[in-house]
N, CA and C atoms as an extended XYZ file, in Angstrom:
264
Properties=species:S:1:pos:R:3:atomname:S:1:resname:S:1:resid:I:1 pbc="F F F"
N         0.824       -1.194        0.000 N   MET     1
C         0.000        0.000        0.000 CA  MET     1
C         0.870        1.261        0.000 C   MET     1
N         1.900        1.280        0.845 N   PHE     2
C         2.825        2.416        0.887 CA  PHE     2
C         4.206        1.899        0.502 C   PHE     2
N         4.631        2.168       -0.729 N   SER     3
C         5.928        1.664       -1.173 CA  SER     3
C         7.055        2.437       -0.502 C   SER     3
N         8.171        1.746       -0.288 N   LYS     4
C         9.299        2.420        0.366 CA  LYS     4
C         9.838        3.543       -0.510 C   LYS     4
N         9.769        3.392       -1.834 N   ASP     5
C        10.249        4.455       -2.725 CA  ASP     5
C         9.390        5.713       -2.608 C   ASP     5
N         8.071        5.534       -2.535 N   GLN     6
C         7.184        6.691       -2.405 CA  GLN     6
C         7.360        7.363       -1.047 C   GLN     6
N         7.473        6.561        0.000 N   ILE     7
C         7.679        7.118        1.345 CA  ILE     7
C         8.994        7.884        1.390 C   ILE     7
N        10.039        7.333        0.780 N   LEU     8
C        11.338        8.014        0.754 CA  LEU     8
C        11.228        9.351        0.029 C   LEU     8
N        10.552        9.372       -1.116 N   GLN     9
C        10.380       10.628       -1.854 CA  GLN     9
C         9.595       11.651       -1.033 C   GLN     9
N         8.577       11.177       -0.319 N   ASP    10
C         7.801       12.073        0.543 CA  ASP    10
C         8.670       12.641        1.662 C   ASP    10
N         9.504       11.803        2.274 N   ILE    11
C        10.391       12.258        3.356 CA  ILE    11
C        11.376       13.299        2.835 C   ILE    11
N        11.971       13.038        1.671 N   ILE    12
C        12.927       13.984        1.078 CA  ILE    12
C        12.237       15.317        0.800 C   ILE    12
N        11.029       15.257        0.260 N   SER    13
C        10.264       16.469       -0.039 CA  SER    13
C         9.934       17.254        1.235 C   SER    13
N         9.516       16.557        2.276 N   ILE    14
C         9.165       17.211        3.540 CA  ILE    14
C        10.403       17.806        4.197 C   ILE    14
N        11.523       17.076        4.172 N   ARG    15
C        12.774       17.608        4.741 CA  ARG    15
C        13.141       18.916        4.041 C   ARG    15
N        12.995       18.944        2.730 N   SER    16
C        13.307       20.144        1.955 CA  SER    16
C        12.363       21.289        2.327 C   SER    16
N        11.080       20.975        2.454 N   LYS    17
C        10.063       21.978        2.796 CA  LYS    17
C        10.388       22.679        4.114 C   LYS    17
N        10.907       21.937        5.087 N   PHE    18
C        11.210       22.499        6.398 CA  PHE    18
C        12.652       22.982        6.527 C   PHE    18
N        13.406       22.945        5.425 N   GLY    19
C        14.757       23.494        5.435 CA  GLY    19
C        15.821       22.591        6.033 C   GLY    19
N        15.543       21.288        6.148 N   PHE    20
C        16.557       20.355        6.631 CA  PHE    20
C        17.577       20.102        5.524 C   PHE    20
N        18.819       19.760        5.878 N   PRO    21
C        19.824       19.454        4.853 CA  PRO    21
C        19.359       18.296        3.962 C   PRO    21
N        19.828       18.317        2.706 N   LYS    22
C        19.445       17.251        1.773 CA  LYS    22
C        20.232       15.991        2.110 C   LYS    22
N        19.566       15.103        2.798 N   ILE    23
C        20.125       13.805        3.169 CA  ILE    23
C        19.119       12.767        2.704 C   ILE    23
N        19.619       11.702        2.120 N   ILE    24
C        18.721       10.650        1.649 CA  ILE    24
C        18.862        9.449        2.582 C   ILE    24
N        17.935        9.310        3.526 N   PRO    25
C        18.008        8.176        4.446 CA  PRO    25
C        17.669        6.878        3.718 C   PRO    25
N        18.201        5.785        4.221 N   GLU    26
C        17.936        4.490        3.596 CA  GLU    26
C        16.814        3.775        4.335 C   GLU    26
N        15.805        3.399        3.570 N   ILE    27
C        14.682        2.637        4.118 CA  ILE    27
C        14.852        1.190        3.683 C   ILE    27
N        14.873        0.307        4.655 N   ARG    28
C        14.998       -1.118        4.356 CA  ARG    28
C        13.654       -1.695        3.923 C   ARG    28
N        12.593       -1.266        4.621 N   GLU    29
C        11.271       -1.831        4.341 CA  GLU    29
C        10.189       -0.937        4.947 C   GLU    29
N         9.001       -0.997        4.378 N   THR    30
C         7.826       -0.364        4.989 CA  THR    30
C         6.747       -1.429        5.136 C   THR    30
N         6.067       -1.388        6.264 N   VAL    31
C         4.990       -2.347        6.534 CA  VAL    31
C         3.805       -1.559        7.069 C   VAL    31
N         2.638       -1.775        6.478 N   TYR    32
C         1.437       -1.082        6.938 CA  TYR    32
C         0.503       -2.071        7.615 C   TYR    32
N         0.083       -1.747        8.830 N   SER    33
C        -0.906       -2.539        9.549 CA  SER    33
C        -2.249       -1.823        9.427 C   SER    33
N        -3.118       -2.403        8.637 N   GLU    34
C        -4.443       -1.804        8.457 CA  GLU    34
C        -5.226       -1.847        9.767 C   GLU    34
N        -5.063       -2.938       10.496 N   LYS    35
C        -5.769       -3.110       11.772 CA  LYS    35
C        -5.416       -1.996       12.760 C   LYS    35
N        -4.127       -1.626       12.810 N   LYS    36
C        -3.665       -0.590       13.744 CA  LYS    36
C        -3.567        0.786       13.098 C   LYS    36
N        -3.832        0.855       11.791 N   ASP    37
C        -3.674        2.094       11.022 CA  ASP    37
C        -2.301        2.711       11.287 C   ASP    37
N        -1.288        1.844       11.197 N   THR    38
C         0.083        2.249       11.503 CA  THR    38
C         1.017        1.847       10.376 C   THR    38
N         1.873        2.785        9.975 N   LEU    39
C         2.926        2.507        9.006 CA  LEU    39
C         4.222        2.327        9.779 C   LEU    39
N         4.864        1.184        9.595 N   TYR    40
C         6.161        0.915       10.208 CA  TYR    40
C         7.222        1.141        9.142 C   TYR    40
N         8.150        2.029        9.429 N   ILE    41
C         9.257        2.297        8.515 CA  ILE    41
C        10.508        1.728        9.158 C   ILE    41
N        11.153        0.795        8.475 N   ILE    42
C        12.360        0.170        9.001 CA  ILE    42
C        13.554        0.820        8.315 C   ILE    42
N        14.305        1.579        9.111 N   ALA    43
C        15.480        2.294        8.614 CA  ALA    43
C        16.686        1.364        8.641 C   ALA    43
N        17.627        1.610        7.760 N   GLU    44
C        18.818        0.768        7.680 CA  GLU    44
C        19.610        0.793        8.987 C   GLU    44
N        19.766        1.961        9.576 N   ASP    45
C        20.499        2.068       10.843 CA  ASP    45
C        19.955        3.242       11.651 C   ASP    45
N        20.548        3.473       12.808 N   ARG    46
C        20.032        4.527       13.693 CA  ARG    46
C        20.206        5.922       13.104 C   ARG    46
N        21.273        6.125       12.359 N   ALA    47
C        21.474        7.438       11.728 CA  ALA    47
C        20.361        7.717       10.716 C   ALA    47
N        20.008        6.710        9.931 N   ASP    48
C        18.908        6.873        8.974 CA  ASP    48
C        17.592        7.136        9.707 C   ASP    48
N        17.383        6.437       10.817 N   LYS    49
C        16.175        6.658       11.625 CA  LYS    49
C        16.119        8.111       12.092 C   LYS    49
N        17.229        8.611       12.620 N   SER    50
C        17.281        9.997       13.109 CA  SER    50
C        17.020       10.993       11.991 C   SER    50
N        17.588       10.738       10.823 N   ASN    51
C        17.382       11.639        9.689 CA  ASN    51
C        15.936       11.638        9.215 C   ASN    51
N        15.266       10.504        9.342 N   MET    52
C        13.862       10.445        8.936 CA  MET    52
C        12.968       11.185        9.914 C   MET    52
N        13.243       11.025       11.195 N   ILE    53
C        12.385       11.636       12.212 CA  ILE    53
C        12.596       13.142       12.277 C   ILE    53
N        13.833       13.591       12.128 N   GLY    54
C        14.108       15.019       12.240 CA  GLY    54
C        13.688       15.515       13.607 C   GLY    54
N        12.931       16.568       13.658 N   SER    55
C        12.451       17.091       14.939 CA  SER    55
C        11.015       16.637       15.191 C   SER    55
N        10.659       15.525       14.679 N   SER    56
C         9.319       14.915       14.707 CA  SER    56
C         8.355       15.625       13.754 C   SER    56
N         8.748       16.775       13.256 N   ARG    57
C         7.914       17.481       12.275 CA  ARG    57
C         7.791       16.676       10.989 C   ARG    57
N         8.856       15.979       10.638 N   ILE    58
C         8.864       15.237        9.376 CA  ILE    58
C         7.811       14.134        9.404 C   ILE    58
N         7.813       13.330       10.469 N   MET    59
C         6.847       12.233       10.547 CA  MET    59
C         5.424       12.757       10.724 C   MET    59
N         5.267       13.845       11.451 N   GLY    60
C         3.936       14.441       11.607 CA  GLY    60
C         3.376       14.899       10.271 C   GLY    60
N         4.217       15.545        9.482 N   GLU    61
C         3.795       16.011        8.156 CA  GLU    61
C         3.524       14.828        7.231 C   GLU    61
N         4.374       13.800        7.292 N   LEU    62
C         4.172       12.606        6.464 CA  LEU    62
C         2.852       11.929        6.835 C   LEU    62
N         2.588       11.819        8.117 N   ARG    63
C         1.350       11.193        8.585 CA  ARG    63
C         0.127       11.931        8.033 C   ARG    63
N         0.184       13.252        8.063 N   ARG    64
C        -0.929       14.042        7.511 CA  ARG    64
C        -1.027       13.866        5.994 C   ARG    64
N         0.124       13.843        5.337 N   LYS    65
C         0.132       13.750        3.872 CA  LYS    65
C        -0.481       12.441        3.378 C   LYS    65
N        -0.124       11.334        4.029 N   ILE    66
C        -0.636       10.037        3.564 CA  ILE    66
C        -1.902        9.614        4.310 C   ILE    66
N        -2.335       10.467        5.255 N   ASN    67
C        -3.611       10.292        5.944 CA  ASN    67
C        -3.732        8.949        6.665 C   ASN    67
N        -2.802        8.705        7.589 N   ILE    68
C        -2.888        7.513        8.432 CA  ILE    68
C        -2.783        7.934        9.889 C   ILE    68
N        -3.113        7.006       10.777 N   GLY    69
C        -3.144        7.309       12.200 CA  GLY    69
C        -1.780        7.452       12.845 C   GLY    69
N        -0.882        6.511       12.554 N   TYR    70
C         0.405        6.478       13.257 CA  TYR    70
C         1.533        6.072       12.318 C   TYR    70
N         2.722        6.547       12.653 N   ILE    71
C         3.941        6.115       11.968 CA  ILE    71
C         4.951        5.753       13.042 C   ILE    71
N         5.567        4.596       12.893 N   THR    72
C         6.632        4.162       13.788 CA  THR    72
C         7.874        3.925       12.949 C   THR    72
N         8.986        4.531       13.364 N   VAL    73
C        10.260        4.334       12.675 CA  VAL    73
C        11.171        3.557       13.611 C   VAL    73
N        11.737        2.479       13.111 N   ILE    74
C        12.656        1.663       13.897 CA  ILE    74
C        13.861        1.324       13.034 C   ILE    74
N        15.027        1.277       13.654 N   SER    75
C        16.220        0.908       12.893 CA  SER    75
C        16.286       -0.615       12.797 C   SER    75
N        16.869       -1.097       11.729 N   TYR    76
C        16.972       -2.537       11.516 CA  TYR    76
C        17.753       -3.225       12.640 C   TYR    76
N        18.902       -2.666       13.088 N   PRO    77
C        19.606       -3.310       14.210 CA  PRO    77
C        18.739       -3.396       15.478 C   PRO    77
N        17.958       -2.365       15.759 N   ASP    78
C        17.072       -2.406       16.929 CA  ASP    78
C        15.987       -3.466       16.761 C   ASP    78
N        15.487       -3.608       15.544 N   LEU    79
C        14.482       -4.627       15.263 CA  LEU    79
C        15.059       -6.023       15.492 C   LEU    79
N        16.278       -6.252       15.011 N   LEU    80
C        16.926       -7.552       15.223 CA  LEU    80
C        17.122       -7.830       16.709 C   LEU    80
N        17.511       -6.797       17.442 N   LYS    81
C        17.724       -6.938       18.886 CA  LYS    81
C        16.413       -7.311       19.584 C   LYS    81
N        15.318       -6.650       19.214 N   LYS    82
C        14.016       -6.965       19.808 CA  LYS    82
C        13.593       -8.392       19.483 C   LYS    82
N        13.830       -8.813       18.259 N   ARG    83
C        13.481      -10.185       17.872 CA  ARG    83
C        14.271      -11.192       18.696 C   ARG    83
N        15.553      -10.906       18.918 N   GLU    84
C        16.412      -11.804       19.699 CA  GLU    84
C        15.920      -11.892       21.141 C   GLU    84
N        15.533      -10.768       21.712 N   ILE    85
C        15.020      -10.754       23.089 CA  ILE    85
C        13.731      -11.566       23.184 C   ILE    85
N        12.870      -11.452       22.183 N   LEU    86
C        11.601      -12.183       22.202 CA  LEU    86
C        11.788      -13.690       22.067 C   LEU    86
N        12.889      -14.115       21.449 N   LYS    87
C        13.169      -15.547       21.300 CA  LYS    87
C        13.515      -16.197       22.632 C   LYS    87
N        14.029      -15.399       23.564 N   LYS    88
C        14.481      -15.956       24.853 CA  LYS    88
C        13.338      -16.273       25.759 C   LYS    88
């Protein structure tokens, strides 16, 4: 429903709109939960996660633009760590 390429283009556009430096964060994957009305954006690493979130204005604007309830950004290493903890 929400392709990672489209989300990335939206993030780049929003960063530009608010005057953030032109940085292209890497998105590993996007997953949308219709049940929770939540878009999960999996960033390649923590730096990419930070660049996507900005001052939270970026995700707030993205949420309004694509008209969904929530957006959660998590870095891939953090996701792996959570999965490992859940296995125990």
